[in-house]
N, C-alpha and C positions, 0 to 999 in steps of 0.2 A: 200161370204157364206163360213163358216168354213168347213174344211175337216172332213168327217165322217170316224172313224176307225171301223173296223170289226174284229171279231175273230170267225173262223170256220163258217163263213156265218152269224153270229149274230152281230148285231150292239152293240157297246160298249157305254153305256150311258156316258154322260159328267159328270165330277165330279164338283158338285156345290160348291159354297163358304161356304155353311153351313156344308158340310161334311169334309172340310179340317181340322178344329179344332178337329173333332172326330177322324180322321185318325191320326193326330199328337199325340193325347192323347193315342191312342192304341199303337202306336209305342214307345212312352215314357214309358208306363207301361211294355211293353215287354222288353225293354232295361234294366229297373230297376230290373225286376224279374231275368233276365239273369245274371246281375251283382251280385245280392245278392246270387243267387244259386252257382255261381262260388266261391264267397268268403267263403261260408260255407263249400263247398266241399274241399277247400284247407286247411281250419282250422282243420278239423277232420282227423284222420289217415285213411288209406285205409282199405278195408274189409279184406285184407289178414293179418292184425295184429291180435294179440290174443285178447281174450275176456277181459283180464285185461286191456289192452291198450285202448279198446273201452270204458270201464267203466271210466278209467281215463280221456279220452277225453270228455266223456259225462258230466263230472263234471266241465269242464273248463268254465270260465266266460270271455266273450269277451267284453272289455271296449273300448269305443271310446274316445280318447284323444282330449280334446278341448283346445282352447286358454285360458290362464289365465292372465288377466290383470286387474289392479285396476280400470280402467275406464269402464270396461264392465258393472258393476252394475249401473254406472251412466247413461249409454246409454240404459238401459232396460226400455222401456216405460210402461211395464206391472208390474213393481216392486211395491209392495204396500208401502205406507209410513211407515217409521220406526222412533221410538223415538230416540232422540239424546243421547249420553252417559251421564251418571249420573253426575250432577254438585255438587261437594263437596264445603264445606265452604271455604276450602283453595285454591280453583280454581278460585277465583275472588278477585279483589282488585279495588273497585270503578267501573269504566266502563270497565276495562280490565278483560276479561274472557278467560280461556284457558283450554286445555285438553291435558294430557300427553300420548303419545303413541310412540312405536318404529318406526312407519311408518312416522315419521315427515319429513323425507327426500325423501320418496318414492312418496308422493303426494305433488306437488308444491302448491296446494291451500288447506287450512285447512278445508274448508267446505265439501270436499269430505269425510272426516272422522267424523268431528264434527257435520255435518248436520245443522250447524248454521253459517251463513256468518259473524257473529261478534265474533265468538269464535276461538281463535288461537290454532293451533296444535303445542305443544312444545315437546322437547325430555323428556323422563322420568327423574324424579329427582333422581339423584344417592344418595345412602345412604352414608353419610360421615363417614369415619373411626374416631373413638374416639381417642383423645389424652388427657391423664389424667395427672394432676399434683396434688400433695398433699400439702395442706396448712392448717396449724394449727395456727389460729390467737391468741390462748391462750397459745402458747408456752412461758414458763417462760424465756427462754434464750433471747427472743426479748424484754422483758419488763425491762431488767436490763440496768442500765446506770453506768458504772464503778462498784463501790461497792454498789451503791444504786439502786433505782427503779424509773422508769420513772413517771413523774407527770401526772395528768389527761390531761392537754393540750398536753403534749408531746406524751402521749399514743394515743390521738385522731389524732395527726399529723402523727404518725407512721402508724396507720391503714389506713389513707387516702393515704399515700404514697405507702403502699403495695397494696392497691386497684387499684391505677393507674398503678402500674407495672403489676398486674394480668390482668387488662383491656388491656394493650398493648400486653400481651402474648396471650390473647384470640383473639384479633383482628388480629394479625399476622397469627396465625394458621388457623383462619376462612378464611382469604383471599386466603390461599393456598389450600382450598378445604377440610379441616378437621373439626371435631366437637370437639372443646376444652371443656373439662369438669374439673372443679375444685373439687377435693375430699377433705374430711376432716375426723376428728375422727368419725363422724356419720357413714360413709360408712365402716370404719374399725370395729366398734363395731357391725355392722350388719352382719359381717362375722361369721359363726359358729366356726371358728378356733380362734376367739378372746378370748373365755373363756379358751381354752387350753393354749393360750399365757400367761394369767394371772396366770396360775398354774405353769408355768416354773420358777424354782428357780435358783438363781445365775446368772441371765442374766444381762448384762451391760445395763445401761439406754440408751446410744446412740444406741445400737443394737435394743432395744425394740422399740424405736421411729422410727427407720428405718423399722422395721417389720410392723409397723402400715401402712406405705405407701403400702407395698406389700399386706397386708390384704385388704386395700381399693381397690387396683387394682384388686385383685382376686375376690372380691365381684362384680365388674362391668363386668368382662369378658375379651375377647380378646381386643387387642389394643396396644397403646403405652403409656408407663409411662415416663414422662419427667419432669425435673425440670422447675419451672417457670422462670428460667434464661436461658433456651434453646429456641432459636428463629429460625424459618426458614429464612435463609438469603441466598437465591439463586433463580434461575429461577424456574418458575412453572413446567417446564418439566424436572427437574432434575431427574436422574434415581432412586435415593433413595426415593425421595418424591413420584414419580409415583408408585414405588413398594409398598410403605406403603398405598397409596390411594386405591390400589386394595384389601387390607384387607387380604393378604395372609401372615401367620406367621408360617412357617414350623418349625423354631427352635427359642429358646430363645436367643436373640442376644443383646450384648452390644458393645460399640464402644470405640476404643482406644482414649485416652486423654479426655474422657468424664466422667471417673470414674462412679459415680452412677447417672449421669445426664440424661441418656437416656437408656431405655430398650424397646425391641420389642419382643412380644411373645404371645403365646396362654394361655388359662386359665389352661389347664392341666400342662403345664410346670411351670407356676407360683405357682400352688398348690404344685407341687413336691419340688420346692425350699423352700417354707415356711415350709413344714413338715421336709425337710432335715435339715434346720437350727435349728428348735426347738428340734429335736431329736439328734442333733450333739453334739460334745464336744467343749470345749473352749469357752463357751458362756460368760464367765467372761472377756476374753481378747479381743474378736472381737468387733470392733467398728461399723461395718455395715454388711449388708447381704453379700456383695461380699467377704469380708474378712472371714466371717464364712463359706461360701460355698466353696471357693477355698482352704480352709485348707484341704479339702478332696483330695483324689488322682485324681478323675475325676471331672472336672468342668462342670456344666450343661450349661454354656454359650458358645456361639460362638462369638469369639472376631473378630470384623470387623474393617476395617480401619476407621479413622476419617472421617465423612461425610463432603463433601465440601459445602453442601447447608444448614448446620446447624451451628449456632454460640452458644457457651456456655460461658456465662458471669459469670463464677465462681469467687469466691473471689480471687483466685490465679491469674486469668487472669486480673481482675480489678486492683489489686495491681501492676501488672507488666506493664500494658499498659496504664492505665487511671489514672494518678496521681491526676488530678483535682477532679475526683469523690471521690478518697480516702480522699483528703483534706476536701471536703464538708462533707463526712461521719464522719470525725473526729470532725468537728464542731457540726453536728447534724445528727443523723441517718436518720431522715425523709428527711432532706435536701439532704443528699448524695444519698438516694434512688430515690428521684425525679430527681436529676441530672443524675443518671444512666438511668432512664426511658426516659428522653429527649435524651440522647446519643443513646440509642437503637433505638428510633424512627428515629433519623437522619440517623443511619446506614441502617435501613430498606429502607429509601427513596433513599439514594445514591446507594444501591444495586439494587433497581428497575431501577434507571437511567442507571447503567452500564449494565443491561441486554439488553436494547434496544439501541445499539450503534449508530444506524442511526437516532435516535431521535423520535419525535412524529409527526404524521400527523393528521391534522384536515380535514377530507374529506369535500369537497365542490362541489358536483355535481351541474350542472347548475349554474355556479358561477356568472353570470352577476348581478342578483338581489337577492342573498341570503346572503349578507354581514351581515345584522342584524340578520338573522336567525342563523348563526353559531357563533355569538359573545360569548354566554355563553360557548360553547365548546372550543373556542379559549382562553378565559380567564382561563378555567380549565387547558388547556395545558400549559399555562404560569406558573400557580401555580406548576404544576408537574415538569416543567423545572427549577424552582427556587430552589436554595440551601436551605435546611432546617436549622433552628436555632439549634445550638449544643453547649454544654459546651466546647467541644474540636473539633473545626471545621476541623482540619487537621488529625483527627484520622480515623482508619479503623476498621472494625469488626474483631473479633478474627480469623475467618476462612479465611479472606482475608487480611493479613497484608500489602500487597503491592497494595492496591486498588488505583483507580484514585480518588483523592480528588476533591470534588465538588468546583467549582469556579464560582461565579456569573459574573465575567468578561468574562467568556467563557461558557455561559449557554448551556443547552441541545438544540439541533437543533429542531425547530418547523417549519414545512412546511404545506402548504395548497394546496394539489393537488385536481384536479377535479375528480379523479377516485381512486378506492381502490387498494392497493397493499398488497399482502398476504405474504410479507417478514417477517421472524421471528425476524428480528432485528429492526422492526418498531412497535410502538404502535399507534393504530388508535383510534381516537375519532370521532365518526360520529353523525350527527344530522339527524334524520329520520323524514321528514315532511309528513303530510297528503297530498294526491294529490290535495285537495282543496287549501291548503296552497301553494303548488307548482304552481298551476295554477294562483292564484291571484298575487303572488309575481313575477312569471316569466314574466308576461305581465303588471305588475303594474296597475291592474284594480280590483276594488271591485265589479263591477256588471258583472255577467256572465249570459250566456243564453245557452239553449240547442242547438240552431243552431251553436253557436260559439264552443261549446264542440265537436260537431260532425264534423265540417268542418275544424276548425283551431287548435284545441288542439291536440297535439301529445299524443299518448298512452304510458303510462309507461315511461315517459321521465326521471324520477329520477333514476329508476333502470337501465335503459339503459346507462345513463351517468356514474353512479357509477361503473359499471362493464365494461366500455369501454376498459380498459387496459388489461382485461383478455379474452375478447371474441371479435371476429370480428363483423362487422356490420351485417353479414348475419345470425348470430345466434339469435334465438328468445329470448323473455324475460323469458321463463321457466327455462332454465339452469342458467341464470343470477340470478333469484330469489332463486334457490336452493343454488348457491354459496354464496349469501348474507346470507341465513340462516346458512350456515356453518360458515361464519365469525362471526356471532352473538353468536351461541350456541354450536359449536362443541368442544369436549374436545380433549385430546391428543391421544385418541384411535380411533377416528371416521375417517373412510375413506369412502367417498361417492361413491356409486356404480352408481349414476346417472350422467348425463351430460358427457358421454363418447364419444362425437362427434369427428369425425376425424379432422374437421377443427377448432381446438382450436386456440385462439389468442396467441399472444406473452405473455410470462410471465405466462403461464398457468401451474403452478407447483402444482401437487396434494399434495405433502408433505407439502407445505406451508399453506394449509388450515387447517391442523390438529392443534388443540389447539387454534382455533380462539377466543374462549371465554376468554382465558387468555391474549390475545394480543389486545383486542379491547374493547371499551365501546360505545354503541349505545344509544343515548338519544332521546326520542320523542321531536319534536320541539315545541309542544304546551303545554308542562308541565314544571314545575320547575325542576331545578337540584335536584337529590335525596339528602336527608339530611344525608344519611349513606354512602357516598362515601369513608369515612375512612375505612370502613369494606370491601369495594371492593378492595382497594389497599393494605390494611394491615398496614397503618401508617397514622398519622394525617397530613392532607395537610397543607402546609405553607400558609402564607398570600400571596395575589397577588404579582406577581413579580415586584420588583423595580429595573430596570436594571441600571447598573453603567453608569453615565454620562461620555462619552468619553472626554468631555472638562474639566472635573474636574482634579485637579493635581494628585489625588491618583488613578485615573482610570487605568485600565489595558486592553490593546487590543482595538479592535474596535467592538462595539456592533451594530448589525443591526437587528432591529425588522422587521420580514418579512412582506411584503405587504399582503393584504387580499386575493389576488390570483394573479397568474402570467398572464402576457398578452398573453402568448401562449395558455392559457385555455379559452381565450375569451376577449372581450373588458372590460375595467375597468368601473365601474359605475361612473356616474357623481355625483356631489354634490347634484343636484336636485333629482336624483333618490334615493340617500341614504336618503334624507330627507323624501321621501314618504314611505320607507320601514316600519318604526315602526308602523304607523297607519294601513297600510294594513295587517301587521302581526298580530296586535292586533285584528282586525276585523275577520281575518281568524280563530284565536284561539277561538273567541266567537262562531263561527259557527260550528267548528269541535267539540268543547266540550261546548255545549250550557249551561250546568249547572255549569260550572267552576266558574262563577261569584258569585254563591250562596254559595260556599264552603269557608272554612277558608284557609288562606294563611300561609304557614310555615315561621317563622321568621328565621334569619340567624343562631340562636342557636339551631335550630332543634325543637323548640316548636311551637305550633299552636296558632294563635291569634283568639279570639272569635269575634272581631269587623270586619265586612266586609269592603271592600274598599269603598271609597266615590263614590257616583253615578256619579259625573262628571269625575271620572277617568276611567270609564268603557265604552266600546263601546255599542251601542244599542243592545238589545236582538235580536237574529235572528228570522226572520219570518218563516212561514210555507213554503213559496217559497224558502227561503234560505236552509232549511233542505232538500227539494226535490232536489235542485240543487246539494247539497253536496252528496246526495245519487246517483244522476246521474253521477257525476264525479267519485265516487267510482266504479260504474258499468263500466265506460269507461276505468278506470285505475286499472284493477284487480291486476296486479303484484305490483304496488306501494301501493295499499291499503293493500295487504297481507303483504308486507314488514313492513309497519307502524304498523299494528296490531301485527305482530310477535315480533318486537323489543320492542314494548310497553308492551306486556304481559310478555316477558322474563324478562325485568327489574323489573316489578311489582312482579313477582313470587320470584325473589331473595330477595326483601324486605320483602315479606310475610314469606318466609322461615326463615329469620333471626329474624323477630319479634316473630314468634311462638317459635323458639328455645330460644330466650332471655327471653320470658315470662315464659317458663318452667324452665330455669336455675335460674331465680330470686328467686325461692322458697328455694334454698339451699345456704348454706354458709353465710347467713346473708347479702346477696347482695354484697359480696366482688367481685371485678372485673366486676361490672355491671355499665353501664352508668347512669341508673336511680337509682341504689341502693347505690351509693357512698354517701359521706358526703355532697353532694350538690354542689361540686365544679367541674367546667369544665376547662379543660386545657386552659390556657390563649392563647396559640398559636392557638388552634382551634377556640376560640371565635373571635380572631382578624381576622382570615382568613375567617370564615363563615360570619362575619358581613360585611366585605368589599365585599365579593362575592355576598351577598344578595343585596347590593346596586347596583351592576352592572347588576343583572338579574331581578330586580323588574320592570324596565322600560318596559312596554309593555308585561309583562309576567303574564299570568292569572292563570297558574297552571292547574292541573287536577281536575275534579269534579266527582260527582256521579250522574248519571241520566239515563234515559231510552230512550232519543231521538236517541242515536246512535244505539240502538238495533233494529231499524226498518229495517236495512240491505240494501244491494244493490239491492234487488228485486224491491223496489220502484224506484230506480234509473233506472233500466232497463225498467221498465214500463213507466217512463217519456220519456226516449229516444225513446221507441217504439211508444208512442203516437205522439211525435213530428215528428217521421219519417213517420208515416201514414199521418199526415197532410200535410207534405211537398211533399210526393210522389203523392198526388192527382193532376192530370193535371189541370192547371189553364186555364181560358178562353183565347183563342188565343194562347196557348202555348202547342205544341204537344211533345216537347222534354224535358219538365221539369222533367218528371219521370226518364228518363234515366240519365240525368245529375246528379240528386241527388243520385241515386244508385251508379253511378260511384264514387262519392265522398265518399260514405259510404264504398265501397270496398277498395278504396285507403287508 
């Protein structure tokens, strides 16, 4: 019998179980009221303070600081649904859809911002600084031939040669991150100062022609005025090029040894120079603006040293350094101009090669069964390592007279590592596969199943393997994914604030990631190679490399074509495995891009063919079950799927940006300097290279299509996995441990 307690002779009743929660609630309320009262009493001043202090304290607002993290909104179950960001016409290209926002590195997965699992989050598109050149195709000085005038055929050849030179100029500046614009007399006449120039008397014809350049420049605004013989011939991160890309022009600047070939300044300074020349003295003696301006006591120009990353192919430099071009120009002006264009293209290529002293790497994660997958990237690397055709093979650009001459007997080094290296002396070409492609190729199987995905398929295997040299195995895929995005799209000024873990792997150098976009090219595995790679590199790619035969009598050195991957990265594939890869890859492409078989295929010359491929050359169309399995694999490999969509959208946006700009510029200048607006001729070197490259990539390559199958997203995939999980977790007859065993595999 329990002991009975008394107080002052009265029996104390026992505390029942129903009264305990009530007592605890009362105690909790008492503690909360006590805590709040003490907080308020300490926040206000004491009663001994003056009335003014009391009024001041009474007007105070006490705020509670809360945690602020991007993931909090995603974890809020009561948050109402919101519309995704507005989709513009320029934010899509076929099946690739993207959205630009500054938080592209804060959120590892794009859907947290885009609210769409198929829409990639890209960095904002930077405004390109304009680089202007002035070209007057009707200049009478170009139409003269000795004492006579060029004939109709020679005049057409001259315009075609000048258009090719202008095209090379635009291509080189575009690849360096600028917006090249060709100005003409129309822009000069649109300037209000043009009428004043016509009223100036006693002005020399050469000075008046030069003033038209400045009037056209002043009409456009801030930027750079360059001759179409000035080419960027240096690394992308050169200090001068990086400074100009920022668009800051504090003073009107010209450069030593460039004469009137390059000016940098703002609109106000340009206007002051034009007015100073037209109101100055000695207009009959001055030949150009520089001579007329510097005749005064104070020059408006800041004279800077000759830039190391710019080459000026002036006539004086050409006569002194390139005799072969001068001889061709003596025979025919158009022939000499084409020879100069080919020479400049070769110099741009060799300068690019000298920038990456350690060579080219073709990334090959999971190397055992991805040989056929990276073949287009490997062939592209060979083309880049190959020496370009040149009228003077042993020549150097004017800004690097002691350059290393390209020699095909000692080609640029091409390696195939299994992981990514962020060294600034390496150029990386990567092939980004869809996780469905990785799963089928990795195990050489075309039939997949949900149980196999959950039990035997590793998660995010491609991203983990690619970044294995930068992160230890203990690091999750989130920082690896962010580092991959940096490698794809970061510029020279981006420094990531994420992935600052203490346990970083070897070679984790933050400075090496800056400028990853200028040191790498990432290609979707399921699509054709882009037809505008010349604009990405800034020069016309040569034909596929034909290495010197070391057994030939005229060969030099020992040429060793690297193997598809090193044995230290894993076992080499057998001949039987290599024979299976093309068919499996073709089938995977059909499932990843189900509508690609209905689209037109680009031919090697960049045009599109209207005839679809033959039915017997195409794999069977994917079924509904194939699409559901693809979505399930996307849900199982979130990081790999995000990497694939990001790289694919970034490459597509670059093509869209250039196409829109070219369509806009085609309206001006009569199509001079445009690929589609020329006389209909394409450089023979580009024809040859693209034709051979197309034959090498057509096998098993279906290209990209436009459709809506992919837009169903990973939600269906997660639903398929969840349904399969529910089926398998149900205890079977006679099996009591089945549920625990399956959940253990899921957690593993």
